[in-house]
C-alpha positions as CSV (number, residue, x, y, z in Angstrom):
1,M,321.8,91.2,105.7
2,I,325.4,92.3,106.5
3,V,324.7,95.7,105.2
4,L,321.5,96.2,107.3
5,T,323.5,95.1,110.5
6,V,326.3,97.7,109.9
7,I,323.7,100.4,109.2
8,A,321.7,99.2,112.3
9,S,325.1,99.6,114.5
10,I,326.1,102.8,112.9
11,I,322.4,104.2,113.9
12,A,322.7,102.8,117.4
13,F,326.2,104.0,118.0
14,T,325.3,107.6,116.8
15,A,322.2,107.8,119.2
16,H,324.2,106.6,122.2
17,Y,327.5,108.6,120.9
18,K,326.6,111.7,123.2
19,N,323.9,113.2,125.1
20,W,321.4,115.1,122.9
21,T,320.1,117.9,125.0
22,K,317.3,120.6,124.3
23,I,316.7,123.4,126.3
24,K,313.4,124.9,126.3
25,P,312.0,127.9,128.5
26,D,310.2,125.7,131.1
27,K,312.3,122.4,131.0
28,F,315.6,120.6,129.9
29,Q,315.4,117.6,127.9
30,V,318.3,114.9,127.4
31,L,318.1,112.0,125.0
32,S,320.9,109.3,124.7
33,G,319.9,106.2,122.4
34,I,316.7,104.8,124.2
35,Y,317.1,106.8,127.3
36,Y,315.5,110.1,128.0
37,H,314.7,112.5,130.7
38,E,312.8,115.6,131.1
39,L,313.6,118.2,134.0
40,N,311.0,120.9,134.6
41,Y,313.0,123.9,136.2
42,S,310.1,124.5,138.6
43,N,311.0,121.1,140.1
44,L,314.7,121.8,140.8
45,D,315.8,122.1,144.3
46,S,319.9,122.1,144.1
47,V,322.6,121.9,141.5
48,Q,326.1,121.1,142.1
49,F,329.4,119.9,140.6
50,V,330.7,116.4,141.8
51,E,333.6,114.6,141.2
52,R,332.0,111.3,141.1
53,I,328.5,109.6,141.2
54,P,327.7,107.9,144.4
55,P,327.9,104.0,144.4
56,M,325.1,102.8,142.6
57,E,323.6,99.8,140.9
58,R,322.7,99.9,137.4
59,L,319.1,98.8,136.9
60,S,319.3,99.3,133.0
61,G,321.9,101.0,130.6
62,F,325.4,100.5,129.5
63,S,328.9,101.6,130.6
64,A,331.7,101.7,128.0
65,F,335.3,103.5,128.2
66,E,334.4,106.9,129.7
67,T,330.6,106.5,129.1
68,G,327.7,105.7,131.3
69,K,324.1,106.1,130.5
70,G,320.8,104.6,131.9
71,I,318.8,104.3,135.2
72,Y,320.5,103.5,138.3
73,Q,319.6,103.0,142.0
74,E,321.5,104.1,144.8
75,F,322.6,101.4,147.2
76,K,321.2,103.2,150.2
77,D,317.8,103.8,148.5
78,S,317.4,100.2,147.5
79,L,314.3,100.0,150.0
80,T,312.7,103.1,148.6
81,D,312.9,102.1,144.9
82,K,314.3,105.8,143.9
83,K,315.8,105.6,140.4
84,V,318.4,108.0,139.1
85,P,318.8,108.9,135.7
86,V,322.4,108.9,134.7
87,F,323.8,110.6,131.3
88,I,327.6,110.7,131.6
89,D,329.6,111.3,128.7
90,N,333.0,111.3,130.6
91,F,333.5,109.8,133.8
92,S,337.1,111.5,134.3
93,S,335.4,115.0,134.2
94,Q,333.0,117.0,136.8
95,K,329.4,115.8,136.8
96,I,326.4,118.1,137.3
97,R,324.2,116.5,140.3
98,L,320.7,117.9,140.0
99,V,318.4,117.3,143.1
100,K,314.6,117.8,142.5
101,K,312.2,119.1,145.2
102,D,311.0,115.4,145.6
103,S,314.8,114.6,146.5
104,S,315.1,112.7,143.4
105,Q,318.5,112.8,141.6
106,F,319.8,113.2,138.0
107,F,323.5,113.3,136.8
108,I,324.8,114.7,133.7
109,N,327.8,115.7,131.8
110,L,328.8,116.3,128.3
111,K,331.9,115.2,126.5
112,D,333.0,118.6,126.4
113,S,334.0,119.8,130.0
114,L,333.3,123.9,129.0
115,E,329.9,122.9,127.7
116,T,329.1,120.8,131.0
117,E,330.2,124.0,132.8
118,E,328.0,126.4,130.7
119,L,325.0,123.9,131.5
120,F,326.0,123.9,135.1
121,L,325.7,128.0,135.0
122,F,322.5,127.7,133.3
123,F,321.0,125.4,135.7
124,Q,322.4,127.9,138.5
125,S,320.8,130.6,136.9
126,K,317.4,128.9,136.2
127,L,317.6,128.1,140.2
128,Q,318.1,131.5,141.0
129,E,315.4,132.6,138.8
130,M,313.0,130.2,140.6
131,D,314.3,131.4,144.1
132,S,313.9,134.9,143.4
133,P,310.4,136.7,144.3
134,N,308.7,138.3,141.4
């Protein structure tokens, strides 16, 4: 029984250890443990770097050390019930704030700040592709 508990703990730690991302031609996917979010590039309205996420209440998820993952809700949106997916691997580094056309938000960063910067540039290029006339 102890061995089974240790194995389950290792699997849970590995699943939540970092943000597992997948870039597809039409969408971006991120998975961390039981939390999953999908962003269609066509729904993207803006992208920016932020130092901090706004004050929010965590509805589900967890925070440990420099990590925060789950579904949050901004205090100002408590009446509208807008849920904000948060996938932060490093609170001390810059975060990417993505705003969709329906004004919902999504925050992400990766353990490596250079990878976060590359992801930011990727989202900027996708946004420019969507804005440019064909």
